[in-house]
MDAnalysis code that builds the backbone (N, CA, C; Angstrom):
import MDAnalysis as mda
import numpy as np

u = mda.Universe.empty(600, n_residues=200, atom_resindex=np.repeat(np.arange(200), 3), trajectory=True)
u.add_TopologyAttr("name", ["N", "CA", "C"] * 200)
u.add_TopologyAttr("resid", np.arange(1, 201))
u.add_TopologyAttr("resname", ["MET", "GLU", "TYR", "THR", "VAL", "VAL", "ILE", "ASN", "GLY", "LYS", "PRO", "GLN", "GLY", "PRO", "TYR", "SER", "LEU", "SER", "GLU", "LEU", "ALA", "GLN", "LEU", "ASN", "ILE", "THR", "PRO", "THR", "THR", "PHE", "ILE", "ARG", "LYS", "PRO", "GLY", "MET", "ASP", "ASP", "TYR", "LYS", "GLU", "ALA", "HIS", "ALA", "MET", "PRO", "GLU", "LEU", "ARG", "GLU", "LEU", "LEU", "GLY", "PHE", "SER", "HIS", "GLN", "LYS", "THR", "ALA", "PRO", "GLN", "TYR", "PHE", "ALA", "GLY", "PHE", "ASP", "LEU", "ARG", "LEU", "LEU", "ALA", "SER", "VAL", "ILE", "ASP", "HIS", "PHE", "LEU", "ILE", "PHE", "ILE", "ILE", "TYR", "CYS", "VAL", "CYS", "ILE", "LEU", "ILE", "SER", "PHE", "ALA", "PHE", "ILE", "GLU", "GLY", "LYS", "ASP", "GLN", "ARG", "ILE", "MET", "ALA", "PHE", "VAL", "THR", "PRO", "LEU", "PRO", "LEU", "ILE", "PHE", "ILE", "PHE", "LYS", "LEU", "ILE", "TYR", "GLY", "ILE", "PHE", "ALA", "GLU", "SER", "SER", "LYS", "ARG", "GLN", "ALA", "THR", "LEU", "GLY", "LYS", "ARG", "LEU", "VAL", "ASN", "ILE", "LYS", "VAL", "THR", "ASP", "LEU", "GLU", "GLY", "SER", "ARG", "LEU", "SER", "PHE", "ALA", "ARG", "SER", "PHE", "ALA", "ARG", "ASN", "PHE", "SER", "LYS", "ILE", "LEU", "SER", "VAL", "VAL", "PRO", "VAL", "PHE", "PHE", "GLY", "TYR", "PHE", "TYR", "SER", "PHE", "LEU", "ASN", "LYS", "LYS", "ASN", "GLN", "CYS", "TRP", "HIS", "ASP", "ILE", "ALA", "ALA", "ASN", "SER", "LEU", "VAL", "ILE", "LYS", "ASP", "ARG", "LEU", "ILE"])
u.atoms.positions = np.array([
    [0.770, -0.772, -0.481],
    [-0.261, 0.217, -0.031],
    [1.224, 1.115, 0.633],
    [0.356, 2.112, -1.211],
    [0.974, 3.550, -0.964],
    [0.295, 4.965, -0.719],
    [0.825, 5.754, -0.130],
    [0.423, 6.457, 0.756],
    [1.188, 8.007, -0.593],
    [0.679, 9.015, -0.637],
    [0.871, 9.991, -1.008],
    [0.377, 11.005, 0.297],
    [1.130, 12.390, 0.793],
    [1.190, 13.018, 2.017],
    [1.569, 14.916, 1.570],
    [0.846, 15.315, 2.581],
    [0.679, 16.982, 1.624],
    [2.115, 17.214, 2.781],
    [2.704, 17.531, 1.434],
    [3.982, 18.650, 2.444],
    [4.252, 19.800, 2.319],
    [4.021, 20.677, 3.407],
    [3.850, 22.022, 3.001],
    [3.206, 22.426, 2.090],
    [2.250, 22.228, 1.657],
    [0.963, 22.288, 0.201],
    [1.559, 21.697, -0.475],
    [1.780, 20.374, -1.063],
    [2.172, 19.842, -2.622],
    [2.369, 18.342, -1.847],
    [1.401, 17.467, -2.763],
    [1.487, 16.365, -2.172],
    [2.520, 15.165, -2.719],
    [2.622, 14.842, -2.193],
    [4.768, 13.652, -2.701],
    [4.348, 12.009, -1.984],
    [5.355, 11.827, -2.637],
    [5.225, 10.519, -2.579],
    [5.317, 9.227, -3.971],
    [4.705, 7.854, -3.624],
    [3.763, 7.523, -2.633],
    [5.205, 7.055, -1.420],
    [4.800, 7.306, -0.225],
    [5.371, 6.401, 1.036],
    [4.900, 5.220, 1.298],
    [5.580, 4.138, 1.269],
    [5.197, 2.706, 2.059],
    [4.625, 2.964, 3.892],
    [4.409, 2.046, 3.723],
    [3.828, 2.151, 5.239],
    [4.818, 3.074, 6.517],
    [6.013, 1.969, 6.049],
    [7.254, 1.533, 6.861],
    [7.478, 3.186, 6.231],
    [7.734, 3.406, 5.669],
    [8.517, 5.162, 5.427],
    [7.603, 5.826, 5.566],
    [6.705, 5.815, 6.699],
    [5.878, 7.016, 6.784],
    [6.280, 7.533, 8.430],
    [6.394, 6.541, 8.610],
    [6.903, 5.985, 10.046],
    [8.289, 7.099, 10.463],
    [9.112, 7.568, 9.426],
    [9.991, 8.062, 9.261],
    [9.923, 9.784, 8.831],
    [8.721, 9.820, 8.723],
    [8.780, 11.191, 8.350],
    [7.468, 12.205, 9.943],
    [7.704, 13.388, 9.604],
    [7.145, 13.884, 10.442],
    [5.909, 14.045, 10.953],
    [4.465, 13.317, 10.979],
    [3.272, 13.073, 10.859],
    [2.211, 13.765, 11.894],
    [1.769, 14.369, 11.544],
    [1.546, 14.860, 13.018],
    [-0.998, 14.169, 12.804],
    [-1.309, 14.214, 13.611],
    [-2.945, 13.618, 13.415],
    [-3.390, 14.832, 11.882],
    [-2.985, 15.599, 12.128],
    [-3.676, 16.616, 10.696],
    [-3.281, 16.790, 9.477],
    [-2.211, 16.123, 9.551],
    [-1.069, 15.481, 8.116],
    [-2.587, 14.982, 7.172],
    [-2.918, 15.349, 6.494],
    [-3.575, 15.393, 4.886],
    [-2.981, 14.057, 4.278],
    [-3.938, 12.956, 4.225],
    [-2.840, 11.141, 3.613],
    [-4.501, 10.891, 2.592],
    [-2.537, 10.592, 1.406],
    [-4.657, 9.443, 0.713],
    [-3.366, 8.782, 0.486],
    [-4.328, 6.954, -0.205],
    [-3.836, 6.306, -0.224],
    [-4.821, 5.297, -1.382],
    [-4.145, 4.986, -2.717],
    [-5.002, 4.250, -3.669],
    [-6.643, 3.666, -3.366],
    [-7.838, 4.412, -3.945],
    [-9.125, 3.525, -3.649],
    [-9.356, 4.671, -3.283],
    [-8.951, 5.727, -2.622],
    [-9.825, 7.025, -1.382],
    [-10.156, 7.774, -2.302],
    [-11.050, 9.027, -2.425],
    [-11.773, 9.570, -3.683],
    [-10.489, 11.516, -3.007],
    [-10.600, 11.614, -1.847],
    [-10.080, 12.902, -1.382],
    [-8.918, 12.484, -0.398],
    [-8.429, 13.421, 0.401],
    [-7.134, 13.499, 1.441],
    [-7.851, 13.399, 2.677],
    [-7.287, 12.198, 4.088],
    [-7.883, 12.450, 4.694],
    [-6.578, 13.411, 6.485],
    [-7.546, 13.425, 7.042],
    [-6.116, 13.360, 8.093],
    [-5.646, 12.097, 8.975],
    [-4.054, 12.431, 8.267],
    [-3.711, 10.669, 9.538],
    [-4.581, 10.148, 10.865],
    [-5.074, 10.492, 11.300],
    [-5.928, 10.600, 13.177],
    [-6.613, 10.109, 12.142],
    [-7.674, 10.135, 10.970],
    [-8.717, 9.687, 10.545],
    [-8.490, 8.056, 10.418],
    [-7.253, 7.338, 9.543],
    [-7.127, 6.175, 8.819],
    [-6.419, 5.148, 10.245],
    [-7.003, 4.131, 10.461],
    [-7.090, 3.289, 11.064],
    [-5.512, 2.840, 11.443],
    [-5.330, 2.680, 10.315],
    [-3.976, 1.751, 10.060],
    [-2.640, 3.091, 10.597],
    [-2.710, 4.432, 10.512],
    [-1.552, 5.687, 10.971],
    [-2.520, 5.448, 12.493],
    [-3.231, 5.593, 12.659],
    [-3.235, 5.243, 14.014],
    [-2.700, 4.816, 15.272],
    [-2.115, 3.112, 14.372],
    [-1.728, 2.161, 14.873],
    [-0.630, 2.374, 15.466],
    [0.139, 3.534, 14.034],
    [1.553, 2.469, 14.103],
    [2.112, 4.717, 14.194],
    [1.310, 5.253, 14.486],
    [2.136, 6.083, 15.584],
    [0.789, 7.094, 16.468],
    [0.154, 6.027, 17.121],
    [-0.195, 6.029, 18.187],
    [-0.761, 8.172, 18.584],
    [-1.413, 7.982, 17.128],
    [-2.536, 9.041, 17.195],
    [-4.141, 8.538, 17.951],
    [-4.251, 9.098, 18.144],
    [-5.964, 8.967, 18.805],
    [-6.904, 10.191, 17.741],
    [-7.722, 9.043, 17.973],
    [-9.273, 10.346, 16.530],
    [-9.857, 10.778, 16.991],
    [-9.316, 12.014, 16.185],
    [-10.450, 13.395, 16.953],
    [-11.321, 13.570, 15.930],
    [-12.852, 14.159, 16.553],
    [-13.804, 14.412, 15.579],
    [-14.214, 15.894, 15.202],
    [-13.578, 15.831, 14.210],
    [-13.225, 17.836, 13.101],
    [-15.327, 17.391, 13.253],
    [-15.621, 19.000, 13.443],
    [-16.651, 19.839, 12.894],
    [-15.924, 19.339, 10.679],
    [-17.338, 19.884, 10.775],
    [-17.450, 19.449, 8.983],
    [-16.808, 21.151, 8.399],
    [-16.135, 21.256, 7.369],
    [-15.684, 21.637, 7.039],
    [-16.280, 22.504, 5.787],
    [-17.132, 21.750, 4.948],
    [-17.340, 21.718, 3.576],
    [-18.458, 21.866, 3.257],
    [-19.126, 22.574, 3.004],
    [-21.474, 22.857, 3.769],
    [-21.669, 22.497, 2.224],
    [-22.562, 21.808, 1.710],
    [-23.258, 22.239, 0.364],
    [-24.728, 22.755, 0.057],
    [-23.935, 23.515, -1.180],
    [-24.484, 24.889, -1.856],
    [-26.114, 24.497, -2.653],
    [-26.929, 25.765, -2.035],
    [-28.176, 25.785, -2.893],
    [-28.559, 24.912, -4.508],
    [-27.360, 25.348, -4.948],
    [-27.278, 25.030, -5.909],
    [-26.638, 22.547, -5.865],
    [-26.460, 22.085, -5.127],
    [-26.001, 20.961, -5.033],
    [-27.604, 20.420, -4.112],
    [-27.362, 20.990, -3.495],
    [-29.470, 20.970, -2.403],
    [-31.079, 20.885, -3.235],
    [-31.024, 21.546, -4.180],
    [-31.643, 21.713, -4.529],
    [-32.066, 20.355, -5.871],
    [-30.436, 20.171, -6.779],
    [-30.431, 18.935, -7.445],
    [-31.127, 18.243, -6.827],
    [-30.497, 17.825, -5.343],
    [-31.347, 16.153, -5.321],
    [-32.643, 16.132, -4.993],
    [-33.036, 17.393, -4.684],
    [-34.690, 17.316, -4.055],
    [-35.294, 17.304, -5.334],
    [-34.934, 17.577, -7.116],
    [-35.443, 17.633, -8.132],
    [-35.306, 16.290, -8.346],
    [-33.982, 15.820, -8.026],
    [-34.236, 13.908, -8.259],
    [-34.690, 13.361, -7.432],
    [-34.461, 14.131, -5.920],
    [-35.869, 12.684, -4.926],
    [-37.084, 12.774, -5.677],
    [-38.071, 14.684, -6.228],
    [-38.876, 14.179, -6.081],
    [-39.775, 13.828, -7.853],
    [-38.345, 13.674, -8.338],
    [-38.525, 12.907, -9.913],
    [-39.118, 11.637, -10.062],
    [-38.490, 10.757, -8.834],
    [-38.279, 9.192, -8.957],
    [-39.004, 9.191, -7.526],
    [-39.596, 9.854, -7.470],
    [-40.977, 10.117, -6.227],
    [-42.519, 9.530, -7.637],
    [-42.432, 10.551, -8.041],
    [-43.514, 11.089, -9.206],
    [-43.257, 9.950, -10.307],
    [-41.853, 9.584, -10.711],
    [-42.056, 7.974, -11.646],
    [-42.981, 7.148, -10.661],
    [-42.408, 6.809, -9.711],
    [-43.491, 6.113, -9.065],
    [-44.578, 6.224, -8.483],
    [-45.034, 7.236, -9.330],
    [-46.589, 7.828, -8.692],
    [-47.123, 7.686, -10.237],
    [-47.137, 7.966, -11.181],
    [-46.967, 6.957, -11.802],
    [-47.398, 6.533, -12.620],
    [-46.269, 5.323, -12.100],
    [-46.778, 3.510, -12.364],
    [-47.490, 3.040, -11.551],
    [-48.004, 3.497, -10.013],
    [-49.194, 3.423, -9.822],
    [-50.521, 3.821, -10.547],
    [-50.307, 5.033, -10.715],
    [-51.760, 5.634, -11.572],
    [-52.267, 5.095, -12.669],
    [-51.186, 4.582, -13.639],
    [-51.166, 3.766, -15.170],
    [-52.023, 2.643, -15.027],
    [-51.349, 1.256, -13.636],
    [-51.959, 0.343, -13.133],
    [-53.184, 0.957, -12.457],
    [-53.493, 2.076, -12.354],
    [-54.806, 1.464, -11.570],
    [-56.111, 2.175, -12.517],
    [-55.350, 2.567, -13.492],
    [-56.624, 2.767, -15.186],
    [-56.628, 1.347, -16.046],
    [-56.046, 0.343, -15.038],
    [-56.385, -0.902, -15.782],
    [-58.026, -1.265, -14.647],
    [-58.232, -0.618, -14.084],
    [-59.475, 0.081, -12.901],
    [-61.013, 0.423, -12.859],
    [-60.206, 1.400, -13.904],
    [-60.603, 3.067, -13.737],
    [-61.006, 2.822, -15.376],
    [-62.631, 3.052, -15.692],
    [-63.407, 3.400, -17.132],
    [-63.528, 4.732, -16.726],
    [-63.704, 5.093, -17.832],
    [-64.172, 6.909, -18.241],
    [-62.181, 8.480, -18.219],
    [-62.989, 9.044, -18.627],
    [-61.506, 9.817, -18.549],
    [-61.569, 10.981, -17.993],
    [-62.882, 11.172, -17.289],
    [-62.947, 12.391, -16.216],
    [-62.136, 12.028, -15.041],
    [-62.699, 10.638, -14.881],
    [-61.973, 9.796, -14.160],
    [-60.834, 9.108, -13.720],
    [-59.857, 9.032, -14.857],
    [-58.923, 8.656, -14.936],
    [-58.428, 10.285, -14.530],
    [-58.713, 11.571, -14.897],
    [-57.828, 12.250, -14.698],
    [-57.724, 12.796, -12.687],
    [-59.614, 12.642, -12.568],
    [-59.115, 12.421, -11.440],
    [-58.133, 11.757, -10.403],
    [-58.634, 10.342, -10.339],
    [-57.699, 9.952, -9.856],
    [-55.621, 9.342, -10.642],
    [-55.814, 10.958, -11.288],
    [-53.944, 11.656, -11.564],
    [-53.579, 12.197, -11.111],
    [-54.557, 13.110, -10.102],
    [-55.031, 14.602, -9.884],
    [-54.937, 14.657, -8.200],
    [-55.794, 13.674, -7.862],
    [-56.685, 14.196, -6.985],
    [-55.441, 13.477, -4.860],
    [-54.910, 12.262, -5.556],
    [-53.699, 12.364, -4.374],
    [-52.483, 13.097, -5.380],
    [-52.131, 13.827, -6.101],
    [-50.662, 14.240, -5.825],
    [-50.340, 15.226, -4.747],
    [-50.447, 15.198, -3.903],
    [-50.498, 16.103, -2.686],
    [-49.215, 15.138, -1.563],
    [-49.724, 13.367, -2.186],
    [-48.544, 12.214, -1.217],
    [-47.379, 12.184, -1.644],
    [-47.772, 12.872, -3.088],
    [-46.057, 12.813, -3.417],
    [-45.275, 14.076, -2.415],
    [-45.453, 14.883, -1.648],
    [-44.973, 15.669, -0.828],
    [-44.644, 14.687, -0.088],
    [-45.928, 14.275, 0.787],
    [-45.523, 13.955, 1.733],
    [-45.325, 12.595, 2.028],
    [-44.766, 11.532, 0.906],
    [-44.194, 11.232, 0.407],
    [-42.471, 11.254, 1.050],
    [-41.819, 12.161, 0.397],
    [-40.362, 13.156, 0.241],
    [-40.531, 13.554, 1.395],
    [-41.620, 13.981, 2.433],
    [-41.029, 14.572, 3.853],
    [-41.047, 12.612, 3.967],
    [-41.687, 12.035, 4.481],
    [-41.856, 11.155, 4.783],
    [-39.667, 9.975, 4.608],
    [-40.247, 9.877, 3.948],
    [-38.463, 9.395, 3.308],
    [-38.109, 10.328, 3.718],
    [-37.085, 11.280, 3.557],
    [-36.581, 12.151, 3.670],
    [-36.837, 12.057, 5.173],
    [-37.395, 11.539, 6.134],
    [-36.793, 11.530, 7.736],
    [-36.455, 9.978, 7.538],
    [-36.973, 9.113, 7.110],
    [-36.153, 8.050, 7.617],
    [-34.594, 7.233, 7.183],
    [-34.970, 8.557, 5.504],
    [-33.171, 7.867, 4.959],
    [-32.266, 9.206, 5.518],
    [-32.493, 9.853, 5.934],
    [-31.741, 11.045, 7.138],
    [-31.017, 11.132, 7.921],
    [-31.767, 9.819, 8.540],
    [-31.529, 9.598, 10.095],
    [-30.589, 8.236, 9.487],
    [-31.596, 7.453, 8.599],
    [-29.962, 6.597, 8.278],
    [-28.773, 6.092, 8.007],
    [-27.963, 5.093, 8.448],
    [-26.646, 4.991, 8.376],
    [-26.273, 6.091, 7.022],
    [-26.530, 5.922, 5.901],
    [-25.997, 6.978, 4.708],
    [-26.317, 8.227, 4.716],
    [-27.279, 8.548, 5.696],
    [-27.444, 10.460, 6.397],
    [-28.224, 10.993, 4.677],
    [-29.157, 10.502, 4.115],
    [-29.273, 11.113, 3.778],
    [-30.094, 10.413, 2.048],
    [-30.817, 11.067, 1.641],
    [-31.683, 10.661, 0.214],
    [-30.344, 9.858, -1.118],
    [-31.480, 9.176, -1.845],
    [-31.342, 8.966, -3.373],
    [-30.627, 10.078, -3.860],
    [-31.294, 11.215, -4.122],
    [-31.020, 12.367, -4.426],
    [-29.322, 13.201, -3.451],
    [-29.523, 12.867, -2.428],
    [-28.866, 13.598, -2.257],
    [-27.152, 12.175, -1.929],
    [-27.272, 11.117, -2.158],
    [-26.642, 9.764, -1.956],
    [-25.696, 10.271, -3.557],
    [-27.055, 11.091, -5.166],
    [-25.928, 11.119, -6.247],
    [-25.129, 11.684, -6.303],
    [-25.557, 13.113, -5.712],
    [-24.690, 14.335, -5.079],
    [-23.988, 14.662, -4.714],
    [-23.881, 13.772, -4.233],
    [-22.590, 13.310, -3.211],
    [-22.997, 13.978, -1.326],
    [-24.028, 14.404, -0.991],
    [-24.561, 15.417, -0.294],
    [-24.780, 15.125, 1.494],
    [-24.466, 14.626, 2.136],
    [-25.425, 14.338, 3.672],
    [-25.653, 14.946, 4.658],
    [-27.449, 14.947, 5.314],
    [-27.259, 15.655, 6.750],
    [-26.811, 14.621, 7.857],
    [-26.113, 15.426, 8.101],
    [-25.356, 15.698, 9.877],
    [-25.937, 17.051, 10.713],
    [-25.520, 16.496, 12.431],
    [-25.476, 17.158, 13.323],
    [-24.565, 18.133, 12.956],
    [-24.400, 19.636, 13.803],
    [-23.121, 20.056, 13.762],
    [-22.261, 20.331, 13.574],
    [-21.709, 18.751, 14.568],
    [-20.852, 17.850, 14.672],
    [-20.530, 17.221, 13.413],
    [-20.688, 17.113, 12.660],
    [-20.887, 16.308, 11.475],
    [-21.599, 14.551, 11.744],
    [-21.406, 14.335, 12.944],
    [-22.225, 12.566, 13.205],
    [-23.782, 12.461, 12.868],
    [-24.398, 11.399, 12.824],
    [-25.372, 11.631, 12.275],
    [-27.107, 11.998, 12.876],
    [-28.233, 11.414, 12.733],
    [-29.058, 12.429, 13.150],
    [-29.720, 11.460, 13.525],
    [-29.994, 11.398, 14.713],
    [-31.058, 10.870, 14.681],
    [-32.311, 11.378, 14.382],
    [-33.443, 10.417, 14.845],
    [-35.013, 9.735, 13.446],
    [-35.313, 11.019, 14.446],
    [-35.508, 11.705, 15.589],
    [-35.916, 12.620, 16.214],
    [-35.578, 13.691, 15.034],
    [-34.219, 13.963, 15.658],
    [-33.778, 15.345, 15.034],
    [-34.760, 15.835, 13.490],
    [-34.370, 14.275, 13.148],
    [-34.859, 14.737, 11.292],
    [-35.730, 14.600, 11.475],
    [-37.094, 14.204, 11.947],
    [-38.175, 14.215, 11.666],
    [-38.364, 16.099, 12.479],
    [-37.680, 16.403, 13.683],
    [-37.950, 17.883, 13.691],
    [-37.326, 18.576, 12.186],
    [-36.367, 18.470, 11.685],
    [-35.595, 18.882, 10.164],
    [-36.967, 19.215, 9.177],
    [-36.665, 18.222, 9.285],
    [-38.080, 17.189, 7.697],
    [-38.985, 18.317, 7.961],
    [-40.411, 17.858, 9.339],
    [-41.084, 19.615, 9.356],
    [-41.071, 20.681, 9.304],
    [-39.504, 21.065, 9.803],
    [-39.612, 22.391, 10.117],
    [-39.285, 23.852, 8.996],
    [-39.183, 22.439, 7.260],
    [-39.621, 22.419, 6.139],
    [-40.289, 23.262, 5.572],
    [-41.703, 23.708, 6.819],
    [-42.381, 25.116, 6.557],
    [-42.500, 25.930, 6.837],
    [-40.879, 25.916, 7.805],
    [-41.251, 27.366, 7.946],
    [-39.416, 28.078, 6.273],
    [-39.588, 27.292, 6.304],
    [-38.655, 27.869, 4.569],
    [-39.396, 28.203, 3.502],
    [-40.526, 26.970, 3.033],
    [-41.293, 27.813, 2.841],
    [-42.514, 28.545, 2.281],
    [-43.348, 28.857, 3.807],
    [-43.951, 30.037, 3.697],
    [-43.574, 31.170, 4.239],
    [-42.658, 31.717, 3.608],
    [-42.389, 33.513, 3.870],
    [-42.038, 32.665, 1.856],
    [-42.389, 32.776, 0.905],
    [-41.815, 32.412, -0.033],
    [-40.585, 31.953, -0.628],
    [-40.481, 30.942, -0.408],
    [-39.349, 29.890, 0.129],
    [-38.293, 30.607, 0.333],
    [-37.723, 31.923, 1.725],
    [-37.122, 32.431, 1.237],
    [-35.309, 31.606, 2.523],
    [-35.801, 30.832, 3.252],
    [-35.863, 30.169, 3.928],
    [-34.858, 29.434, 2.927],
    [-35.396, 28.634, 2.786],
    [-34.054, 28.151, 2.072],
    [-33.490, 29.383, 1.381],
    [-33.594, 30.268, 1.035],
    [-32.797, 31.704, -0.138],
    [-31.842, 31.621, 1.369],
    [-31.791, 32.095, 2.566],
    [-30.908, 31.466, 3.629],
    [-29.854, 31.605, 3.325],
    [-30.312, 30.294, 3.028],
    [-28.682, 29.385, 3.254],
    [-27.527, 30.423, 2.744],
    [-27.785, 31.287, 1.057],
    [-26.808, 32.473, 0.851],
    [-25.760, 33.330, 1.398],
    [-26.553, 33.679, 2.375],
    [-26.754, 34.768, 3.467],
    [-26.294, 33.854, 4.590],
    [-25.889, 32.675, 4.680],
    [-25.503, 31.491, 6.151],
    [-24.185, 31.050, 5.469],
    [-22.956, 31.622, 6.513],
    [-21.951, 30.678, 6.699],
    [-21.617, 29.051, 6.128],
    [-22.439, 28.231, 6.187],
    [-22.292, 27.009, 6.724],
    [-23.761, 26.211, 5.844],
    [-23.920, 27.290, 5.256],
    [-25.062, 27.070, 3.746],
    [-26.094, 26.658, 4.371],
    [-27.274, 26.751, 5.712],
    [-27.466, 26.310, 6.636],
    [-29.285, 27.497, 6.341],
    [-30.182, 26.602, 5.515],
    [-31.405, 27.129, 5.368],
    [-32.420, 27.040, 6.814],
    [-33.420, 27.733, 6.956],
    [-33.848, 28.474, 8.218],
    [-34.206, 26.692, 8.916],
    [-34.388, 25.741, 7.977],
    [-34.750, 24.158, 8.778],
    [-33.834, 23.492, 9.864],
    [-32.759, 23.752, 9.145],
    [-31.510, 23.420, 9.679],
    [-30.762, 24.327, 10.327],
    [-31.433, 24.865, 10.872],
    [-30.950, 26.429, 11.428],
    [-31.890, 25.883, 13.179],
    [-33.268, 25.414, 12.405],
    [-34.085, 25.343, 13.611],
    [-33.573, 23.434, 14.452],
    [-33.045, 22.457, 12.953],
    [-33.401, 21.451, 13.642],
    [-31.547, 21.448, 14.538],
    [-30.309, 22.442, 14.682],
    [-29.076, 22.087, 14.293],
    [-28.243, 21.180, 14.080],
    [-28.245, 21.736, 12.000],
    [-28.877, 20.056, 11.205],
    [-27.633, 21.013, 10.323],
    [-26.750, 20.600, 9.312],
    [-25.992, 20.393, 8.140],
    [-26.482, 20.197, 7.346],
    [-26.147, 20.087, 5.897],
    [-26.118, 19.067, 4.515],
    [-24.337, 19.344, 4.622],
    [-24.056, 18.480, 3.856],
    [-21.942, 18.546, 3.993],
    [-21.537, 18.056, 2.518],
    [-20.740, 18.274, 2.144],
    [-20.207, 18.178, 1.178],
    [-18.769, 17.095, 1.513],
    [-18.405, 16.007, 0.949],
    [-16.981, 15.920, 0.848],
    [-15.686, 16.504, 0.977],
    [-14.742, 16.209, 1.078],
    [-13.876, 17.778, 0.916],
    [-13.299, 17.027, -0.597],
    [-12.886, 17.993, -1.297],
    [-12.099, 17.080, -2.434],
    [-11.263, 18.347, -3.259],
    [-9.313, 17.445, -3.331],
    [-8.911, 18.735, -3.971],
    [-8.503, 17.682, -5.359],
])
């Protein structure tokens, strides 16, 4: 296994694990090995903690998902749910006759899309993956202020608090442009963040 080390702001290496022991590696030195999409701090890699005697340090998130990524993730989620909705409606058409009845069958349950998205968001964002499918596809996830997984109760509060962001003509969402951590009002209400991976 070979490692690339950021020294004085520049990637250097590759080094073997034994060679790393001869370098002046600190817990916050950025290191990457094959198969990793991004650099990690040395203390975040189990084999380096064992080799160099570091302890794992919990660090707060530094990279936050912008409005564009969050919007794209939401569009993807709603699109996928809408596809499932359409399939279910088309199946129901086998039991419904008449044009007017079919139109009503399609339109009347439409609000269920948003209700399902709300319920899905609560479970998905408090799950091990910390994200809905849309968020996973754009590589972002929901965390607490320290980067840890949300509890079910906090995820419930976050998703139901979205009404705070929607009611004032969606200003609660646009507020993310004014917030250093790109938090919307419902994020602030639930003490949550939407973060992305650090890429170099």
